[in-house]
C-alpha positions, 0 to 999 in steps of 0.5 A: 635259382636259391641262391638268387632266392636268398640274395634278393631277400637279403637285399630286401633285409637290408633294405628295410633295415636300412629304410625303416628308421628313416620313416620314422625319422620323417615322422619325428621330424614332422611332429617336432616341425607341428609342436614347434609351429603350435608353441610359435603360433600359441605365443604369437597370440598370446603376446598379442592379447588373442588369449582364445586363440593362443589356448587353442595352439597352446592345448593342441601343442599339449595333447601331441607332446605332453611332455612341452612344459612351456605349453603348460606354463602359458596355458597356465598364465591364460587361465589366470587371466581368465579368472580361472585359478584352479585350472591355471594352479594345476597347469602350474603344477604340470609344468613344474613337474615337467621341469622342477627346476624352472624358476618362473614356473614355481614363482609363478605359482606362489604368485597365484597363491598370493592372490588366491589368499593361500599365503603358506603355500606361497612362503613355502614356495618363496622360502624354498626358491630362495635355496636354489636362487638366493641371488633373487631379490625379488623373492627377499621383497614379497617374503617381508610383505607376506611376513609382515602381514602374518605378523611375523616381523622377526621373520620379516627383519 
């Protein structure tokens, strides 16, 4: 009788060990598919110009997946289009924090600084981007324009 009880307990233990990870995996897969659906729907609405609906999807995505840098990038774009530069800046900084090597996040932040008349911050970002992306010609053109506006013809040349 003791051997039978021991075998049953061992079988239950093995079953729990085998099936427990799969239930976590299933939950993770459900979360991944939800995040993917939110991103897809957010981008669909964004590209259709339905910024309010896009924002809802992307905010939900950021809530369930706070490490999703794309959610913050598109939330920033929506904020800027809605004349909410401070929120746009915060979202872009969060995106950059999550993916510091993404050219577009930093480039967009520099553009936001430019339209909010923070030229020194704009120049700082462009100069950093040039070190990492020396073949991006748009940075050179933007810097020449900024240097010229600041009266720094030597740097502009």
